[in-house]
MARTI-631256 format. One record per residue: x, y, z of N, C-alpha, C in turn; residue number from 1. Coordinates in steps of 0.001 Angstrom, whole numbers, padded with zeros to 6 digits. Layout:
# residues N
    n.east   n.north      n.up   ca.east   ca.north     ca.up    c.east   c.north      c.up    nr
         X         Y         Z         X          Y         Z         X         Y         Z   NUM
...
This chain:
# residues 387
    n.east   n.north      n.up   ca.east   ca.north     ca.up    c.east   c.north      c.up    nr
    008537   -150618    029835    008672    -150187    031093    009647   -148895    031150     1
    009011   -147849    031439    009935    -146704    031732    011154   -146460    032390     2
    012376   -146265    031839    013751    -146197    032269    014025   -144846    032833     3
    013840   -144574    034106    013773    -143199    034875    015163   -142817    034843     4
    016293   -143765    034611    017466    -142940    034910    018256   -142605    033533     5
    017862   -143224    032381    018040    -142807    031219    016999   -141184    030902     6
    015964   -141244    031674    015041    -139908    031303    015786   -138939    032023     7
    016349   -139161    033381    016875    -138258    034102    018046   -137510    033605     8
    019061   -138338    032651    020109    -138137    032141    019819   -137325    031028     9
    018721   -137544    029874    018494    -136942    029061    018055   -135369    029556    10
    017327   -135180    030538    016782    -133904    030947    018102   -133382    031395    11
    018832   -133901    032032    020350    -133070    032606    021159   -132623    031199    12
    021139   -133485    030307    021586    -132937    029267    021103   -131976    028410    13
    019862   -131950    027931    018842    -130890    027361    019417   -129761    028336    14
    018953   -129664    029481    019194    -128313    030549    020868   -127796    030073    15
    021839   -128495    030017    022997    -127961    029495    023257   -127674    028387    16
    022540   -128216    027379    022569    -127409    026321    021756   -126167    026102    17
    020683   -126412    026837    019707    -125045    026878    020448   -123877    027376    18
    021407   -124077    028620    022395    -123101    029357    023381   -122633    028361    19
    023942   -123479    027658    024989    -123153    026786    024535   -122230    025360    20
    023311   -122439    025062    023019    -121638    023857    022543   -120378    024231    21
    022100   -120051    025599    021459    -119041    025865    022352   -117681    025372    22
    021540   -116427    024815    022528    -115130    024470    022604   -114092    025991    23
    023081   -112878    025394    023580    -111860    026679    022537   -111486    027235    24
    022520   -111284    028302    020951    -110863    029157    021096   -109285    028828    25
    020148   -108519    029021    019783    -107062    029230    020967   -106332    029934    26
    021476   -106839    030846    022370    -106010    031593    023580   -106178    031118    27
    023937   -106933    030521    025381    -107314    029798    025315   -106517    028557    28
    024384   -106446    027756    024118    -105605    026568    024281   -104370    026793    29
    023754   -103661    027979    023643    -102347    028132    025609   -102133    028820    30
    025868   -102870    029552    027379    -102729    030091    028191   -102845    028550    31
    027998   -103638    027556    028605    -103632    026319    028642   -102326    025643    32
    027136   -102083    025459    027168    -101006    024762    028008   -099538    025151    33
    027702   -099586    026658    028412    -098420    027583    029607   -098547    027215    34
    030503   -099340    027268    031756    -099665    027084    032401   -099545    025694    35
    031433   -099633    024601    031628    -099179    023033    031645   -097888    022825    36
    030363   -097284    023670    030563    -095794    023613    031755   -095052    023900    37
    031961   -095558    025305    033491    -094915    026091    034260   -094812    025160    38
    034740   -095991    024457    035854    -096331    023567    035702   -095379    022390    39
    034848   -095508    021876    034282    -094528    020680    034539   -093166    021211    40
    034079   -092861    021917    034025    -091113    022261    035836   -090995    022656    41
    036647   -091687    023290    037976    -091346    023427    038581   -091362    022227    42
    037899   -092287    021327    038598    -092601    019747    038699   -091382    018949    43
    037170   -090836    019096    036748    -089893    018385    037333   -088633    018857    44
    037399   -088231    020425    038264    -087209    020901    039724   -087167    020081    45
    040139   -088210    020351    041588    -088389    019548    041982   -087784    018496    46
    040747   -088154    017683    041001    -087930    016165    040922   -086246    016003    47
    039637   -085839    016756    039467    -084540    016607    040684   -083528    017227    48
    041403   -084206    018244    042244    -083410    018550    043486   -083346    017693    49
    043654   -084674    017111    044882    -084801    016133    044669   -083935    014864    50
    043349   -084114    014395    042918    -083138    013143    042946   -081558    013459    51
    042689   -081019    014658    042748    -079871    015149    044042   -079369    014942    52
    045039   -080440    015819    046525    -080173    015825    047049   -079860    014403    53
    046540   -080707    013471    047232    -080813    012166    046851   -079553    011514    54
    045490   -079028    011890    045107    -077959    011097    045789   -076353    011785    55
    046173   -076261    012656    046790    -075742    013521    048004   -075249    013065    56
    049009   -076864    012855    050372    -076654    012588    050561   -076403    011043    57
    049208   -076684    010016    049224    -076442    008576    049211   -074750    008591    58
    048390   -074221    009757    048206    -072577    009970    049471   -072030    010038    59
    049983   -072407    010978    051305    -071952    011699    052441   -071916    010478    60
    052486   -073302    009837    053410    -073375    008915    053319   -072246    007458    61
    052088   -072297    007356    051498    -071342    006225    052286   -069830    006581    62
    051729   -069026    007605    052304    -068192    008299    053576   -067951    008209    63
    054605   -068794    008391    055762    -068618    008628    056404   -068619    007064    64
    056013   -069569    006383    056007    -069620    004867    056055   -068284    004361    65
    054605   -067656    004445    054585    -066593    003830    055204   -065356    004276    66
    055775   -065150    005495    056492    -064244    006119    058016   -064303    005740    67
    058424   -065462    005448    059927    -065626    005102    059677   -065341    003802    68
    058934   -065702    002906    058971    -065815    001214    058633   -063774    001272    69
    057925   -063173    001907    057656    -061836    001617    059017   -061136    001996    70
    059654   -061561    002911    060879    -060846    003272    062298   -060993    002330    71
    062273   -062338    001814    063309    -062916    000758    062749   -062123   -000763    72
    061687   -061830   -000754    061584    -061098   -001921    061632   -059840   -002073    73
    061438   -059189   -000969    061824    -057720   -001106    062864   -057253   -000793    74
    063810   -058254    000259    065351    -057985    000327    065996   -058391   -000994    75
    065559   -059285   -001704    066474    -059252   -002924    066101   -058136   -004091    76
    064864   -057769   -003922    064645    -056757   -005004    065536   -055429   -004473    77
    065678   -055158   -003317    066083    -054048   -002445    067398   -054093   -002896    78
    068362   -055168   -002410    069507    -055380   -002807    069973   -055103   -004070    79
    068946   -055021   -005029    069438    -054993   -006630    069207   -053334   -006967    80
    068366   -052721   -005935    068013    -051396   -006176    068939   -050200   -006660    81
    069177   -049499   -007734    070020    -048743   -007667    071332   -049275   -008603    82
    071176   -050508   -009404    071635    -051052   -010406    071574   -050328   -011519    83
    072798   -050277   -012225    072450    -049517   -013631    073562   -050046   -014577    84
    073852   -051115   -014332    074896    -051701   -015003    076478   -051063   -014878    85
    077043   -050345   -016023    078189    -049668   -015858    078105   -048372   -015656    86
    076988   -047823   -015723    076685    -046450   -015224    076440   -046084   -013697    87
    077407   -044938   -013535    077215    -044358   -012213    076869   -042969   -012470    88
    075745   -042120   -011678    075364    -041087   -011944    076549   -040180   -011376    89
    076754   -039206   -012037    077776    -038107   -011724    077853   -037884   -010086    90
    076302   -037481   -009622    076645    -037095   -007991    076837   -038153   -007137    91
    077082   -039533   -007631    077435    -040791   -006767    078838   -041269   -007241    92
    079452   -040613   -008348    080882    -040980   -008835    081799   -040111   -008200    93
    082730   -040385   -007344    083464    -039821   -006537    085097   -039710   -007847    94
    084772   -040083   -009073    085976    -039650   -009668    085451   -038671   -010732    95
    084061   -038227   -010663    083522    -037037   -011578    084392   -035547   -010911    96
    084794   -035084   -011658    085655    -033775   -010973    084813   -032421   -011317    97
    083593   -032538   -011890    082840    -031374   -012376    081866   -031187   -011323    98
    080905   -030267   -011313    079643    -030118   -010568    078391   -031380   -011509    99
    078131   -032240   -010691    076989    -033179   -011309    075738   -032372   -012143   100
    075475   -033119   -012735    074236    -032153   -013662    073120   -033062   -013601   101
    073465   -034563   -012817    071968    -035216   -013240    071474   -035433   -011549   102
    071564   -034445   -010886    071098    -034695   -009322    069508   -034822   -009465   103
    068682   -035762   -008716    067457    -035769   -009030    066779   -034219   -008451   104
    066015   -033615   -009107    065179    -032342   -008800    063702   -032680   -008494   105
    063300   -033852   -008538    061843    -033937   -007646    061964   -035412   -007726   106
    060658   -035719   -006966    060272    -037427   -006765    059636   -037770   -007968   107
    059918   -038784   -008884    059345    -038873   -010037    058042   -039662   -009814   108
    056973   -039603   -010967    055716    -040428   -010706    056014   -041571   -011000   109
    056052   -042538   -010445    056369    -044091   -010582    055545   -044754   -011608   110
    054122   -043922   -011791    053548    -045004   -012912    052998   -044024   -014101   111
    054105   -043401   -014450    053865    -042341   -015626    054232   -043177   -016881   112
    053418   -043455   -017726    053426    -044245   -018868    054662   -043604   -019673   113
    055461   -044439   -020402    056430    -044145   -021172    056326   -042972   -022377   114
    056770   -042080   -022769    056743    -041494   -023902    057854   -040753   -023803   115
    058415   -040432   -025077    059612    -039407   -025289    059442   -037864   -024856   116
    058076   -037550   -025158    058120    -036339   -024205    058020   -035934   -022908   117
    057258   -037090   -022236    056982    -037146   -020881    058494   -037687   -020050   118
    058948   -038540   -020682    060370    -038996   -020096    061592   -037954   -020716   119
    061498   -036749   -020211    062692    -035927   -020375    063749   -036297   -019876   120
    064992   -035762   -020134    066171    -035938   -019445    065892   -035551   -017891   121
    065307   -034863   -017324    065006    -034590   -015633    064432   -035804   -015149   122
    063397   -036244   -016088    062831    -037093   -015488    063551   -038601   -015236   123
    064374   -038884   -016263    065111    -040106   -016500    066166   -040005   -015294   124
    066871   -038960   -015357    067690    -038463   -014098    067034   -039197   -013089   125
    065793   -038462   -012581    064985    -038699   -011392    064842   -040232   -011141   126
    064672   -041011   -012198    064340    -042251   -011968    065294   -043029   -011678   127
    066634   -042714   -012220    068135    -043323   -012201    068522   -042841   -010560   128
    068372   -041644   -010250    068967    -041274   -009125    068364   -041720   -007951   129
    066871   -042104   -008309    066018    -042493   -006708    065740   -043877   -007065   130
    066493   -044762   -006386    066108    -046207   -006702    065135   -046481   -006128   131
    064786   -045990   -004635    063811    -046665   -003698    062934   -045332   -003394   132
    061515   -045283   -003439    060591    -044525   -002968    059796   -045140   -002224   133
    059348   -044235   -000912    058410    -044574    000015    056966   -043925    000033   134
    056117   -044102   -000199    054701    -043495    000012    053719   -044150    001021   135
    052934   -043139    001357    052172    -043666    002399    050611   -043195    002043   136
    050521   -042651    000707    049395    -042262    000044    049560   -042517   -001506   137
    048513   -043043   -002428    048755    -043517   -003582    049335   -042101   -004526   138
    050536   -042703   -004960    051293    -041185   -005815    050771   -041097   -007137   139
    050779   -040116   -007527    050782    -039369   -009098    049538   -040333   -009883   140
    050050   -041174   -010977    048951    -041412   -011940    049015   -042917   -011410   141
    049057   -043448   -010225    048903    -044838   -009671    047671   -045138   -009196   142
    046566   -044232   -009402    044838    -044554   -008738    044517   -045658   -009346   143
    044600   -045880   -011016    044393    -047232   -011641    045099   -048376   -011341   144
    046112   -048630   -010714    047122    -049315   -010648    047129   -049956   -009335   145
    046910   -048862   -008034    047086    -049434   -006767    045663   -049265   -006372   146
    044691   -050594   -006298    043312    -050585   -006115    043368   -051349   -004738   147
    042259   -051086   -004010    041890    -051530   -002713    042989   -051572   -001778   148
    043762   -050476   -001638    045101    -050771   -000873    044542   -050711    000505   149
    045039   -051324    001074    044530    -051480    002859    045091   -050333    003324   150
    044180   -049709    004432    044702    -048318    004758    045846   -048279    005871   151
    046560   -047436    005861    047532    -047008    006732    048854   -047846    006538   152
    048863   -048856    004902    049894    -049562    004859    050662   -048695    003836   153
    052413   -049010    003772    053084    -048505    002845    053077   -048734    001663   154
    053372   -047955    000470    053840    -048183   -000586    055446   -048117   -001158   155
    055871   -049234   -001609    057121    -049061   -001746    057595   -049315   -003339   156
    058646   -048678   -003816    058880    -048624   -005150    060610   -049013   -005306   157
    060724   -049828   -006058    062186    -050400   -006435    062610   -050156   -007932   158
    063615   -049534   -007976    063925    -049533   -009517    065388   -050188   -009591   159
    065469   -050566   -010928    067156    -051136   -011194    067136   -051471   -012806   160
    068271   -051957   -012951    068385    -052649   -014381    068019   -054247   -014462   161
    067742   -054545   -015471    067246    -056074   -015043    068603   -057234   -015054   162
    068385   -058259   -014665    069511    -059134   -014488    070133   -059599   -015532   163
    069225   -059987   -016400    069920    -060639   -017921    069878   -059142   -019066   164
    071126   -059883   -019889    071289    -058743   -020742    070705   -059202   -022391   165
    070498   -058101   -023223    070355    -058440   -024734    071343   -057862   -025534   166
    071847   -058258   -026638    073066    -057853   -027292    072488   -057246   -028849   167
    072445   -055821   -028852    071979    -055219   -029953    072844   -055805   -030927   168
    073736   -056298   -031082    074629    -056655   -032290    073959   -057712   -032548   169
    073343   -058537   -032188    072659    -059832   -032429    071482   -059672   -032893   170
    070757   -059641   -033933    069408    -059352   -034382    068627   -060580   -033591   171
    067571   -059947   -033068    066393    -060684   -032312    066901   -061028   -030892   172
    067800   -060291   -030549    068501    -060721   -029365    067607   -059814   -028058   173
    067355   -058416   -028412    066491    -057279   -027778    065353   -057363   -028223   174
    064335   -058140   -027402    062672    -058282   -027861    062063   -056786   -027994   175
    060951   -057051   -028947    060334    -055657   -029078    059435   -055209   -027959   176
    058693   -054107   -027852    057716    -053508   -026930    058420   -053844   -025263   177
    059720   -053271   -025210    060338    -053317   -023666    060931   -052281   -023666   178
    061013   -051796   -022654    061506    -050463   -022375    063277   -050792   -021969   179
    063991   -050441   -022592    065863    -051025   -022284    066540   -049878   -021848   180
    067300   -050371   -020870    068709    -049379   -020418    069959   -049964   -020967   181
    070781   -048830   -021337    071738    -049165   -021890    072869   -047892   -021475   182
    073913   -048211   -021117    074950    -047652   -020633    076328   -047798   -021539   183
    076811   -046397   -021853    077984    -046230   -022466    079462   -046361   -021988   184
    080245   -046972   -022568    081576    -047242   -021986    082586   -046372   -023207   185
    081807   -045691   -023970    082757    -045194   -025284    082617   -043723   -025130   186
    084124   -042823   -024814    083921    -041461   -024811    083415   -040757   -025482   187
    083439   -041217   -026984    082984    -040604   -028235    081287   -040372   -028400   188
    080814   -041431   -027197    078950    -041281   -027281    078538   -040108   -026868   189
    077659   -039599   -027197    077068    -038124   -027000    076290   -038462   -025410   190
    075872   -039508   -025000    075149    -039551   -023390    075900   -040586   -022834   191
    075427   -040813   -021573    076386    -041571   -021004    075140   -042995   -020711   192
    074129   -042773   -021067    073136    -043839   -021119    071985   -043563   -021786   193
    071139   -044542   -022044    069606    -044810   -022866    068810   -045426   -022211   194
    067677   -044905   -022350    066468    -045466   -021445    065405   -045188   -023159   195
    065143   -046325   -023620    064470    -046254   -025100    063640   -047568   -025494   196
    062711   -047742   -026516    061650    -048500   -026373    061793   -049121   -027765   197
    062810   -048261   -028510    063162    -048747   -029872    064548   -049619   -029664   198
    064661   -050993   -030309    065702    -051894   -030495    066823   -051037   -031364   199
    066159   -050407   -032272    067347    -049652   -033274    068025   -048594   -032618   200
    067674   -048123   -031434    068117    -047097   -030878    069207   -047463   -029885   201
    069576   -048634   -029800    070470    -049119   -028753    071752   -048916   -029389   202
    072271   -047827   -029553    073483    -047391   -030253    074615   -047047   -029427   203
    074463   -047012   -028081    075825    -046805   -027234    076886   -047967   -027524   204
    078007   -047776   -027334    078999    -048666   -027510    080091   -049057   -026246   205
    080900   -049940   -026240    081766    -050457   -025457    083037   -049432   -025189   206
    083929   -050115   -024564    085122    -049258   -024233    085953   -048923   -025323   207
    085602   -049994   -026472    086887    -049987   -027637    086036   -049001   -028877   208
    084891   -048394   -028320    083721    -047802   -029256    083722   -048266   -030769   209
    083608   -049651   -030692    083096    -050440   -031635    081822   -050838   -031713   210
    081541   -052210   -031503    080476    -052889   -030841    079458   -051837   -029947   211
    078420   -052398   -030233    077219    -051610   -029241    077246   -052278   -027984   212
    076897   -051835   -026926    077062    -052380   -025334    075931   -053127   -025088   213
    075772   -053923   -024400    074793    -054758   -023924    073743   -053987   -023353   214
    072430   -054606   -023348    071251    -053412   -022828    070552   -054728   -021720   215
    069847   -053860   -021038    069213    -054660   -019891    067601   -053835   -019765   216
    066776   -055002   -019625    065414    -053944   -019465    065354   -053334   -018203   217
    064621   -051994   -018428    064382    -051224   -017246    063361   -051866   -016196   218
    063474   -052090   -014760    062957    -052794   -013971    062372   -051866   -013178   219
    061050   -051986   -012733    060302    -050768   -011760    059276   -051545   -010877   220
    059286   -051736   -009746    058310    -052615   -009102    057783   -051816   -007969   221
    056536   -052165   -008061    055320    -051026   -006743    054907   -052311   -005727   222
    055368   -052342   -004732    054553    -053465   -003645    053484   -052221   -002778   223
    052282   -053054   -002565    051607    -052606   -001539    050781   -053388   -001167   224
    049885   -053470   -000227    048981    -054332    000426    047170   -054328   -000287   225
    046846   -055338   -000364    045326    -055289   -001022    044674   -055880    000347   226
    043533   -055132    000688    042745    -055492    001554    041958   -056889    001005   227
    042191   -057415    000020    041377    -058725   -000225    042503   -059599   -001045   228
    041980   -060787   -001006    042769    -062109   -001884    042475   -062265   -003444   229
    041120   -063042   -003244    040556    -063243   -004532    039489   -062650   -005123   230
    038517   -062273   -004075    037015    -061476   -004359    037083   -060649   -003250   231
    036736   -059388   -003578    036279    -058380   -002699    035545   -058791   -001585   232
    036344   -058453   -000264    035304    -058619    001013    035570   -059796    001544   233
    036945   -060850    000656    036616    -061978    001342    038086   -061810    002924   234
    038557   -060643    002970    039066    -060155    004225    040207   -060865    004410   235
    041104   -061113    003256    042169    -061773    003453    043290   -060818    003022   236
    044098   -059727    003374    045178    -059251    003148    046008   -059868    002354   237
    046587   -059339    001575    047636    -059778    000361    048446   -058962   -000160   238
    049796   -059437   -000589    050769    -058574   -000850    050655   -058572   -002334   239
    050880   -057057   -002974    050607    -057051   -004517    052103   -056684   -005092   240
    051871   -056808   -006462    053373    -056111   -006937    053005   -055797   -008529   241
    053217   -054541   -008905    052862    -054221   -010213    054307   -053849   -010736   242
    054508   -054539   -011912    055690    -054261   -012611    055570   -053735   -014132   243
    056656   -052587   -014409    056671    -051876   -015315    056978   -052911   -016638   244
    056028   -052729   -017626    055852    -053713   -018950    055046   -052858   -019999   245
    054834   -053984   -020934    054190    -053377   -022050    052580   -053939   -021944   246
    051831   -053003   -022106    050371    -053406   -021924    049767   -053595   -022970   247
    049393   -054825   -023230    048775    -055185   -024661    047476   -054495   -024869   248
    046591   -053943   -023787    045306    -053618   -024097    045449   -052097   -024651   249
    046673   -051353   -023861    046556    -049734   -024171    047681   -049748   -025442   250
    048554   -050722   -025322    049708    -050587   -026233    050900   -049538   -025611   251
    050669   -049683   -024178    051913    -048650   -023492    052779   -049168   -022857   252
    053907   -048672   -022712    054702    -049388   -021891    054427   -048412   -020451   253
    054065   -049013   -019416    053693    -048340   -018311    053665   -049394   -017267   254
    053244   -049404   -015871    053404    -050182   -015070    051675   -050766   -015087   255
    051875   -052080   -014849    050766    -052927   -015368    050005   -053298   -014241   256
    048519   -054072   -014458    047870    -053913   -013262    048509   -054807   -012049   257
    048401   -054536   -010971    049377    -055256   -009585    048690   -056674   -009891   258
    049497   -057855   -009409    049488    -059221   -009337    049480   -059467   -007579   259
    048521   -060462   -007257    048619    -060731   -005830    050010   -061893   -005818   260
    050682   -061660   -004992    051887    -062576   -004428    051652   -063465   -003112   261
    051485   -062798   -002218    051493    -063755   -000916    050107   -063405   -000171   262
    049324   -064237    000468    048384    -063945    001015    048689   -063997    002353   263
    048120   -063001    003352    048040    -063256    004553    048997   -062052    005062   264
    049559   -061082    004081    050450    -059869    004588    049304   -059062    004763   265
    049123   -058718    006101    048302    -057781    006647    048810   -056236    006642   266
    049991   -056192    006999    050621    -054813    006855    052028   -054727    006522   267
    052604   -053557    005811    054000    -053348    005365    054133   -051888    006104   268
    055382   -051999    006744    056017    -050683    007040    057498   -050774    006470   269
    057867   -049415    006195    059370    -049342    005761    059860   -048232    006340   270
    061045   -048344    006756    061974    -047230    007362    063354   -047010    006573   271
    063620   -045873    006053    064564    -045878    005343    065839   -045117    005667   272
    067120   -045594    005549    068553    -045091    006368    069063   -043696    005177   273
    069068   -042918    005671    069553    -041489    004775    071072   -041260    005077   274
    071861   -041345    003922    073168    -041135    004119    073115   -039462    003851   275
    073112   -038600    004845    073296    -037305    004490    074636   -036288    005156   276
    075505   -037272    005577    076700    -036511    006285    077763   -037393    005294   277
    078997   -036545    005434    080215    -037351    005098    080943   -037969    006394   278
    081860   -038540    006118    082651    -039226    007075    083177   -038188    008031   279
    083458   -037136    007644    083916    -035933    008525    082821   -035120    009257   280
    081449   -035704    008715    080297    -034905    009533    079829   -033765    009138   281
    080526   -033689    007408    079782    -032352    006768    078923   -032765    006061   282
    077792   -031692    005759    076540    -032381    004963    076656   -032676    003552   283
    076066   -033395    002833    076146    -033783    001594    075754   -032488    000761   284
    076528   -031999   -000189    076016    -031173   -000837    076550   -031145   -002649   285
    075477   -031245   -003211    075869    -031854   -004795    076036   -030286   -005501   286
    075962   -029358   -005090    076305    -028124   -005744    077529   -027533   -006320   287
    078409   -028474   -005496    079754    -028152   -005960    080457   -029854   -006246   288
    081663   -029212   -007064    082323    -030516   -007051    082617   -031294   -005865   289
    083166   -032309   -006471    084004    -033501   -004935    084925   -032388   -004550   290
    084947   -032378   -002914    085846    -031786   -002573    086581   -032722   -001653   291
    087975   -032866   -002022    088960    -033667   -001139    089757   -032759   -000138   292
    089854   -033256    001013    090689    -032337    002238    092076   -032480    001533   293
    092692   -033838    000930    093994    -033726    000250    093872   -034473   -001077   294
    093867   -033546   -001906    093737    -034342   -003498    094670   -035199   -003964   295
    095738   -035185   -003006    096917    -036433   -003135    096666   -037618   -002480   296
    095837   -037287   -001843    095444    -038769   -000874    093774   -038918   -000563   297
    093227   -039228   -001890    091816    -038852   -001859    091176   -040417   -000975   298
    090798   -039759    000438    090450    -040744    001560    089323   -040826    001412   299
    088737   -039598    001730    087129    -039172    001856    086663   -037801    001670   300
    085777   -037789    000669    085575    -036254    000354    084385   -035730    001676   301
    084798   -034309    001709    083980    -033204    002666    082651   -033252    002411   302
    082196   -033493    000886    080654    -032981    000694    079681   -034132   -000027   303
    080141   -035248    000093    079819    -036461   -000220    079267   -037481    001020   304
    078606   -038246    000529    078179    -039233    001892    079223   -040511    001752   305
    079153   -041205    002935    080275    -042165    003077    079688   -043540    002906   306
    078066   -043352    002509    077704    -044889    002489    077012   -045745    003583   307
    077133   -044808    004758    076406    -045490    005866    075382   -044432    006267   308
    074118   -045107    006621    072883    -044091    007442    073223   -043425    008414   309
    072639   -042306    008427    073174    -041233    009333    071717   -040987    010466   310
    071860   -041267    011717    070914    -041356    012282    069863   -042291    011965   311
    068806   -041746    013114    067823    -043162    012888    067066   -043162    011647   312
    066335   -044390    011385    065685    -044505    010103    064732   -043916    010161   313
    063917   -043372    008761    062846    -042335    008923    061674   -043135    008155   314
    060487   -043137    008289    059131    -043743    007655    058763   -042509    006864   315
    058859   -041317    007078    058473    -040389    005718    057187   -040223    006220   316
    056566   -039798    007584    055297    -039586    007775    054565   -038597    006651   317
    055638   -037515    006414    055154    -037038    005216    055936   -037291    004210   318
    055441   -037079    002925    056130    -037719    001871    057665   -037240    002069   319
    058561   -038136    001526    060084    -038120    001510    059977   -036998    000299   320
    061249   -036273    000503    061510    -035423   -000663    062616   -035861   -001264   321
    063016   -035344   -002621    063938    -036015   -003503    065312   -035919   -002846   322
    065658   -034699   -001873    066966    -034940   -001334    067151   -036191   -000314   323
    065953   -036528    000321    066310    -037686    001226    066393   -039031    000404   324
    065557   -039236   -000557    065276    -040472   -001549    066616   -040360   -002277   325
    067385   -039201   -002471    068746    -039301   -003232    069689   -040358   -002572   326
    069578   -040015   -001479    070381    -040587   -000303    070060   -041566    000658   327
    069124   -042445    000006    068740    -043635    000761    070096   -044616    000432   328
    070365   -045336    001592    071549    -046284    001219    071153   -047504    001780   329
    069903   -047487    002907    069828    -048905    003392    068017   -048773    003688   330
    067419   -049700    004302    065900    -049729    004415    065882   -051255    005418   331
    064659   -050677    006403    064082    -051768    007143    062840   -052008    006711   332
    062683   -053457    007036    061603    -053934    006298    060597   -054629    007387   333
    059294   -054062    007235    058599    -054826    008431    057015   -055471    007952   334
    056987   -056521    008428    055782    -057420    007651    055149   -057748    008895   335
    053480   -057657    008930    053096    -058200    009996    051877   -059287    009077   336
    052452   -060673    009542    051693    -061468    008665    050760   -062086    009305   337
    049372   -062629    008800    048351    -062983    009749    047887   -064299    009222   338
    047367   -064832    009962    046791    -066390    009412    045557   -066066    008556   339
    045543   -067065    007230    044394    -067171    006695    043124   -067369    007142   340
    043173   -068166    008155    042004    -068596    009096    041886   -068313    010453   341
    040724   -068413    011042    040914    -067982    012469    041255   -069106    013456   342
    041528   -069106    014504    041441    -070240    015566    040718   -070183    016301   343
    039930   -071315    016577    038470    -071320    017607    039100   -071313    019054   344
    038783   -070568    019941    039213    -070425    021080    040193   -069799    021312   345
    040872   -069153    020521    041990    -068181    020546    041814   -066596    020697   346
    042322   -065796    021082    042077    -064329    021001    043440   -063882    021190   347
    043557   -062882    019854    044772    -062295    019654    044684   -060840    020555   348
    045497   -061103    021915    045437    -059884    022713    047043   -059115    022564   349
    047720   -059618    021877    049164    -058932    021736    049457   -057749    020899   350
    050479   -056862    021195    050490    -055877    020386    051962   -055978    019806   351
    051822   -055592    018187    052623    -055891    017452    053583   -054915    016871   352
    054919   -054678    016872    055497    -053441    016937    056482   -053676    015595   353
    056196   -052778    014656    056835    -052612    013404    057540   -051550    013352   354
    058847   -051591    013757    059573    -050173    013690    058907   -049246    014693   355
    058913   -048283    014311    058246    -047138    015208    056712   -047177    015430   356
    055944   -048152    014573    054639    -048456    014767    054248   -049395    015553   357
    053167   -049337    016154    052861    -050389    017069    051371   -050447    016636   358
    051048   -051717    016570    049698    -051999    016092    048934   -053429    016940   359
    047904   -053266    017103    046908    -054155    017998    046953   -053582    019433   360
    046071   -054509    020339    045873    -055641    020164    044548   -055741    019186   361
    044363   -056704    018301    043590    -056859    017544    041873   -057845    018045   362
    042357   -058435    019035    041303    -058918    019898    040421   -060103    019046   363
    041136   -060620    017892    040074    -061303    017034    040932   -062891    017492   364
    040361   -063453    016331    040929    -065115    016670    041866   -065514    015553   365
    042743   -064254    015127    043880    -064831    013907    045022   -064629    014638   366
    046065   -065569    014361    047293    -065507    014794    048021   -064728    014097   367
    049226   -063911    014323    050001    -063129    013775    051371   -063088    014234   368
    052392   -062868    013239    053464    -062748    013868    054449   -061627    012859   369
    055455   -060837    013418    056123    -059912    012891    057178   -060410    011953   370
    057409   -059920    011118    058913    -060318    010498    059694   -058861    009819   371
    060730   -058951    009876    061479    -057909    009862    063000   -058049    009220   372
    063521   -057274    008396    065066    -057533    008098    065337   -055863    007385   373
    066879   -055791    007578    067714    -054664    007215    068392   -054994    006127   374
    067910   -054093    005043    068841    -054242    003743    069417   -053200    003389   375
    070756   -053474    002888    072021    -052588    002493    071675   -052196    000948   376
    071279   -051020    000518    071521    -050595   -001245    072738   -050662   -001507   377
    073645   -052180   -001817    074599    -052148   -001843    075385   -051219   -003390   378
    074173   -051269   -004081    074740    -050484   -005442    074919   -048969   -005068   379
    074243   -048670   -004369    074163    -047234   -004106    075263   -046911   -002637   380
    075084   -047305   -001808    076060    -047343   -000648    077498   -047649   -001206   381
    077552   -048605   -001887    079069    -048988   -002436    079786   -048147   -003237   382
    078993   -047263   -004036    079723    -046103   -004851    080364   -044936   -003948   383
    079642   -045095   -002885    079951    -043781   -002075    081030   -044197   -000780   384
    081640   -045522   -000748    082508    -045931   -000067    084104   -045529   -000533   385
    084918   -045294    000286    086278    -045053   -000132    087267   -046090    000521   386
    088331   -046273    000018    089468    -047104    000692    089639   -046863    001976   387
């Protein structure tokens, strides 16, 4: 006998079970996929924006760091410009009572290799008397050293004695194959200073005229902008520096091949402050001895500079002559720093002012910024100041 009630209950239970085990419908799947795509797109967009912002932040940080480093580097070097230990050139020595004999007579070739014949007394006086040189064309024998210079960028030369000393009284203290500067404090010495490559010739003495005076390396730096960083044509402008030293390949003491310092430095402009007037307004004149209005009260000479730049700073559109460079007491440095990578969607429509020079707009996708500073050549200007 068939139990219809039990059969009905079985059918009802089977139906509930079948309904519980049923999957998503096609519409539900499409809605779920759509929602997933929307969420994924949002997350992806957020990731891309974050990544793009991080990239731009990294580019900006690198640009700022490069600019500050470049400014600090040249500022430090220029601050040391004209430092020759205890030696003061006669024309800058307000205690020198005779007509100075060491006034620079020509702008020296900064890349001339050292030799006793080429580096005569006049050339050495020119080197010591002109601490800073500015060029807008490759000077003298520098063609093999200043390579691939970016057009219309300045070339800066800075000279001074090194920061560390060596002691000729101690064997091995002064290394071979270096050019050393030594100043005398002994009245019995026949020369006030020496520039020699032979350690045995460092025989100038201290004030007591007994022991030899300490010596310092001769430092000469040439800065310029190269139009590439690593490989020619990569388009990344780079600040370069050539240092004076021993060239192992040629065996000479000369300016060495330039080394890359900072990428992204697109332009360098330098303006010089010239001290060509005395405190009283008279012109500087080294053809006569120092003229004091009151010899008993030596406040300010009438024919020497006062250590302050007179008039506007100049960039030397034509090459600066020896008279101008001899009296450089300050400099203004301008760097145009460019990001090493472009920014998508950005167009540089700005004009960039580097002193008296205006550059741009470049209308490309590279961000740029101008960095500048004024530097006083304290070793030159300080010698000309009076109480």
